[in-house]
N, C-alpha and C positions, 0 to 999 in steps of 0.2 A: 562101719556100714560097708556093704559089699558094692564094688564097682563093676558095672556091666558095660561092655563095649557095644555101641549101636552103630550099625552101618546104614547109611542113607540108601533107601531103595528107590524112592521116587515120590511123585505126587499122585494120590489115588483119584478115583472118579468124583470124589467130594471135595477136592482141592486141599486135602490134608497131607502134610508131609509124613511119610512113613519110614520107619527105621526097623531093622531086623537085628535081633540078638542071636548069633550063631550058638552061643553057649546055652541059652534058654530055649532056643527054637521057637521064639515068640516075636510078634510084631508090636511095636510101640509107635506112638505118634502124637500129634497135637490136634485138638479139635478147636482150639481158640485162635491159633495163628494159621491162616490159610494162604495158599500160594497158587499162582497160575501154573498150569501143567508143564509149561516150558521153562520154569524157573531153574536156574543153575544151582547145583549142590552148594557151592560157596555162598550164595545168597541165603539159602535156607539155613545153613549152619551158622551164619553170622547173626541170624535173628531168633533162632531157637535156643532155649536154655533147658536145663534139666527140669526146671519148675513147670515148663509147658508140656512135659511128656506124660502120657497116660498109656495104660495097657490097651492094645487093640484086639489081640487075639492070636489065632494060629495061622491065619492066612492074610494075604495082601487084599486090601479093599473090603475088609470085613467090618461089621458094626463094632465100634469101640466097646470094650467090656468095662472100661473105667476102673474105678477103685484106687485106693492108695497103694503105693509101693514103698518098699524100704531099701531102694537101691540108689546109688549115685550112678550117673551115666557119663560115659566118655564117648564122644562122637568121633568116629574114625572114618 
């Protein structure tokens, strides 16, 4: 299985943690685990797992596209 590095970008307007893959040029995040906008990166990373991640799309704050993925994620 291919491993994709995800960089934490921030919390969007819907309180979803958002991550960016520079390799895929795509955004990923969680729609199930939500956070306040001022939540620290370390707190988000301690509570999010690869199982929580879904495909969001090509831009920050976009509507999640969902769907299954065949990646393993490494949070950096």
